[in-house]
N, C-alpha and C positions, 0 to 999 in steps of 0.2 A: 541255062536257068536251073534252079534247084527244085525240080519237081513241082512246078507251079500248078500243074494239072491236078495232082493228088492233094497237095496242100497249098492252095492259093493263099496269098497274103491277105488277111482280114484285118482291117483297122477300124477303130471306133471313130466315127465322124460325129463331131459334136453338133453339127448343124441339124441333121435329122435325128440325132441321138440314137444311133444304131451302128452295129458292125456292118462294114461294107467290104466287098472284095475289091482290092486295089486294081483299078483299070486305068492305065496311064493315058493322058491326053495324046501323047506321041508314043506309038508302039516302041517298046524296048527302052524307053527313057523314063526317068523319074525326076521331076523338077520340084524342089522343096525350098520354101522360104521359112526362116526362123527369126523371130523377133529377138534381136540382140540386146546388149546392155546399154544403159545410159551411163556414160563414163564420167561421172562426177565424183565417184568414190570407188573403193574396192568393192568387188562383188562378194556377197556372203555366200555360204555354202548352199543355202536354199536357192539362190539364183543359179548356182552352178548345176543344180539338179536338172534344170531345163535343158542345159547343153549336153549333159550326159544322155538324157532322153533323146534329144535330137540326133546325137551321134549314134545311138543304138538304132534309131530309125534309118539313118543313112547307111550304116553298116549292113543292116538287114536288106535294104533295097539293093545294095551292091552285091551282097551274097546271093540274093535271089536272081541276079543276072541283069539288073537294070543299069543303064548308063546314068549315073547320078549327077545332077547339077544342083548343088546346095548353096544357097545364098544366106548369109547372116549379116544383118546391118549393125552398125555402130551409131548409136544416137549421141551426137555431140552438140545438139541444139534442139530447142523446141519443147523439151519435156518439162512440164511444170511440177512443182512440189505436190500438187494434187493431180491425180490421173485424169481429171476432167479439165476445167479451164480456170482454175483458181490457183493463187499462190505465185511464187517467184519461179523463174527459170532455174532449174537445178544446176545447170552449168554456171550461170552468172552468179548464183548464190555461193557455190563452192569456190569460185574464183575470188570473190570478194572476201570470203572468210580466210582463204589462204594467202591473199595478197599477191596473186599471180594472175596471168591472163587466162581466159577461158580456153584458149588454144593449148596452153601449156598443161592445164588441168586435164584436158581431153587426151593429150598424148601420154601423159604419165599414167592415167588410169586405164587407157587402152592397152598400153604395154603390160601393165600388171594383170589385166584380164587375159591377154594372150599367153602370158607365162602360166597362169592357172590352167588354161586350155591345154597347154603342152604337158603340164604335170599330170593331168587327168587322162592323158593319152586320147584326147578328143581330136579327131582328124580335122585337117584344115578344110574349110568349105571351098567351093569353086571361086568364091569372091567374098571378101569382107567389104560390104558396101557402106561407105562413110557418108553420113547425112549431109555434112557441109559441102561435100563434093557435088551435090545434086540439087542445090537450092534453085538454080535457074530453071531446071527441069520441073521442079515442084511448082514454081510459079506458072509455068506453061500448063501444067496439069490443072492447077486451080483456075486459070483463065478459061479452060475448056468447059468446066462445070459451073462457073460462077453465075452465068445468066439464068440458068434453069433451076439451080439447086442451092444458091447461096444468097446471102444478103449482107450488107455492110452496116456496121454500127460503130460507135465511138471507139471501141477497143479492138476492132478488127473485122475480118471477113468470116462469117459463120455459115455453117452448113445447116440447111433446113431439113431435118430428118423426116418431115412429113412428105417430102417429095420423092421418096424411094419406097418400094414395097416392103412390108413386113420388117420394119426397122427393129433391131434388137432381138431377132429370132434366135441368135446364137446364145444370148445371155439367159439367165433365169428370169422369172417374172419380176416385175417392178416391185421390189420389196425393200425394206430397210437395209438388207444385206446385199442387194443387187444394185440396180441402176439408181436406187434412191440416194446413193451417196454422191451423185452429181450435184455440185454446188450451183447456186443461183448466180448468174452473171448479168449485170444490168444491160438491157438492150436485147437480150435473147428472146426470140419469139416463143420457143418451146424449151422445156426443161432439158431435153436430151440433145438439143442443138450443140454443136461443138465448133471450135475455132479451126479454120483452114489457114488463116494468116493472122498473126497477132501484131498489131501496130505498136511501135515504140511510143510510150506515153509522151505527151507534150513536155518539152523541157528536159527530157532524159536522153541519154545516149547509151546504147548497149554495146558491149564488146562484139557481139555477133548480131549484125543487122544488115539488111539488104533493101535496095529500092524495089518497089513493086507497084502495080496499078492501084493498090489500096493503101499506099503510103510506106514509109520506111518501117521495117520490122523484121519478123522472123516467121518461118512456117510453123504451123501447129504440129504437135507430136505425131498425130495420126496420119498426116499427109505423107510423111516420108516413106512409110512402109508400102502404101498403095503405089506410089510412084516407082520406088526401087524394085518391088517385086514384079511389077509389070514390065519394067525396062529389061530386066535380066531373064525373066521366065515366061513372059507373054501375058496377054490379057486374061487368058484362062490357063491355069497351071494345076499341078497335082495336089500338093499338100502344103498347108501353112501350119506351123507349130509355134507354141509359146507356153508360158506358164499359165496356170489356171486364173491368175489375177488379171490376165488380159481378156478373159472371156466376157467380162461384164461391160467394159467401156471401149477399150482400145480396138479390139477386133470387130465388134459391131460397127464402130465408126469406120474402120477400114473397109468393111463390106459395103457400107453405104456409099463411100467414095468410089469404090470399084463399080458399083451398080450405076452411079451417075456418069462416070467416065466412059463406061462401055455401053451405055444406053441399053441396059439389060437387067433382068432380075437376078442374074447369076452372081454368086458371091465373089467371084474371082478365082479362088481356089476350090477345087472339087471336094477336098477333105480338110477339115479344121480339127487339129489335135492339140490337147492341152495336158501337160503333166500336173499332178496334184502337188500340194504344199509339202515342204519339209517342216515338221512341227518340232519346236524346241520348247518344252515346258518351262525352261529357265528364262525364257523371254529374250534370248540373245540373237534371234534371227533377223531382227529389224535393224536397219542402219540408223534409225532416228535416235537411238540411245547413244550412238557414238562408240559403243562397246559391243561389237557384234562378231559372230563367228565367221571367219574367212579361212581359206585353205591354209594360209601361212600359220594360223593359230594351231591347226591340227598338226602341221609339220613340227612346230615348236614343241609340241607335246610328245614328239617321237612317233607320230603316226605317218606311215607312207601314204601319199595322196591316193594311190590306187585302192587302198582299203576303203576310202570313202566312195570311190566309184563302185566297188563291189557291194558296199552297203546299199547304195541306190539300186543296183541291179537285183538285190534280194527281194525287192518289193515291185509290184506291178506299177508302171508309171502313172496309172490313174488312181492309185491308192495313196492316201496320206501316209507319210513315213515319219515316224517319230525319231528324232535325234536324241541319243544319250551317249555318253562316253562309253558306257558298258557295251552298247550295241556296236559302236565303232571299233572298240578293242576286239570284240568277238569277230567282227568282219576281218580285221587284220589277222587274227589267228586262223580263220578259215582260208584267207588268201595264202598264208604261209603253208598250210597243208596242201593246197592246190599246187603251189609252186614246187613243193617238195615232190609231189606225185609226178608232175611234169618232168622234173629233173631225173627221176628214176627211169622214166621212159626214154629220155634223151640218152641216158647212160647205156641203155640196152640196145638202142637203135644201131643197126649195122649199115644203113644206107641202101638196103636191098628190098625195096617195097615190091610186094607181089602185085600182079596185074588185077587179080580178083580179090576184092575186099572180103574179109572174114564175115560170115553171116551175122554174128553178134554186133560187129561194128556197123554193118548195114542197118541193123535194127536201131542202134543208138542214133545214127545219122538221120534216120527217118523220124525218130522221136524228137530230135532237135528241130528238124524242119517243121514238124507239127506244132511244137511249143512256140517257136518264134513267129510262126505264121498266125497264131492265135493272138492277134493284137499285141505283138511284141512281148510275150510272156517270159521275160528273162528269169523270173523267179522259178520257173519250171526247167529252164535250161541248166541252171547251176547244179541241181542234183544229178542230172544226166551226165554232166562233166565229171562229177565226183564218182559216179558209177563207172564211167570209162576209165578213170585213173585207178580204180580198184581192180580192174581186170589184169591179172598177173600172168595169164598164160596165152594172151593174144599177141600177135606180131607187133613189136614195138614201133616199127616203121609205119605200119598202118595206123596204130594208135596216135602217133605224132601227126599224121595227116588229118585225122579227125579232130585232134586237139586244135590244129590250125584253123579248122572250120569253126569250132567254138570261139576261138579267139578273134577270128574275123568279125564275128557278131558282137561278142562281149567286150572286146577291146581292153583286155587286161595285160597285154604284152607278155603272154605266157611263154612264148618260145625264146624270149630274150631275158626275161626277168629271172634273177637268181635270188635264192633265199637271203643271201647276205645283203642284197639291195634293199630289202625290207627292214634292215637294221638301221633305223634313223636315229641320229643323235638328238636327244631332246635339248631344248634351249637351256634348261637348268642343269644339265649334266656338268659335273665338276671334274671330270677326268676324260682324257682323250684316248683314242683307240690304241695308240702305241703304248701308253702306260698300262692299259688293260692287258694287252698281250704280254707285256713284261711281267706283270703280277701273276698272270696265269702260269707262265713259265716257272716263276719262283714257287708257286703253289705245287706244281707238278714235281719240282725238285724236292720240295719239303715232304711230299707224300712218298717219294722214292727213298728219302732218308728216314722215313717213318716218323717224321716230326709232325704228327697230326695236329698238335696244338697250333703250330705256325700255319699249317694248311687251312685250318678252320678260321684262324684270325684273318688270313688273306681273303677267304670267301666272305666273311662278315664285313670286311672293309669294302669289298667290291659291291656287296649287296646294299650297303649304306649309301653308295654312290650311284645306285640305280642300275647295277649290272647283275644279270642273272647268269650264273655259270651252268654249263650243260656238259657234265662229264660224259664221255663216251660219244659225244656228237662232234663231227668234223668242224662244225661252225664254232664250237667251243663256248661262245657266250652271245648274249643278246641284251639289249637295253631292257630293263624292267619298266613297264609303263604304269605309273601311278597317277590316276586322274582324280 
């Protein structure tokens, strides 16, 4: 373990609203559940911030010496267009719009999500838990709590939130911006009650529906996470994560179900953690407009995906993070400098690491431990990494070992990433790399021939096509990013 006595891992638990020292349910283990995507569309980059945060948490737990079991669900049924109990099923609606089956929609967007996970160097969880693989178990879960905690009405089986203690403690107070956005559904006893099982309306047939004691239909969105988290992690586990948008409805409903199922006032997870929003003043973060920012849009602009990961790591996960193209390009520039610094250390390394670590590196390692142990403060880790890379007289092999520790936590793939990897061709580029290299060779010949007019003309031509030349640099050129 990484000095857990001097620097124990402290995490902000949303339920009591305070920092807590992480104490696992099972000594030496860390069991984490993350609310995954609803796969009816591509994930926008705000969605992906949640998985970068969860990955940072998982990497930190592993680095601190815990055996990690991380579960992420895939919601392919049950999530309505409202987070409460109103609107159409997102999967059914997307399928109807595309003229495809809901199963095809789910597979296509699950694969797209997994591609983005890979692009962002997010580690694979112990299991991707698919909702439709667990429906029968969800029905059994609902049957166990139905008599004491649920009631049936025309539209389905509903959970009576007055039957559990302190419902909604995780959320903010009942305000217009909090639980007040729950919509009225005919037949509900209480405003906050929510669907456990949604009946298929008379005369309709859904693509995704199952037989149950309450009629043919589909499970409610909230039910899946309670059932799957307990199945794979136990009735009491360590940490539950998700975006801050889950704090008001989804997670309080999960807690209520957990309390009912376990016949306990305990919330199921010991610690509930939420990352804050990614804010886009241009209004392109929502999928409702149909024109939203996803990772592929960044790549098409010539931005390497790990620049977005770095941008997220520059802010504390509980802070709002504003997206601008300028901030993203600055993150890419910062990543290039870091990668160049790592490259210099790799070039100097001789493969003869000393047994005793240099005192300055011991100090930086301790500072890294202190920073990440303070509620995953990645924003403090990055200047420490840059300080490490600025050390010119320290043993390169030892520096690389410490860089590996930083990278274990930050997940920037620093020991494999090359600066040339960050040279991403923008979708609008009108010239390919072979042509660029040929023109650079022509320009160098022109300079040798003292034909400076031709050399300048070639430079101007490349600049017009989005290429920046770098005289004296082994990389020779990069795409110029104009956002």
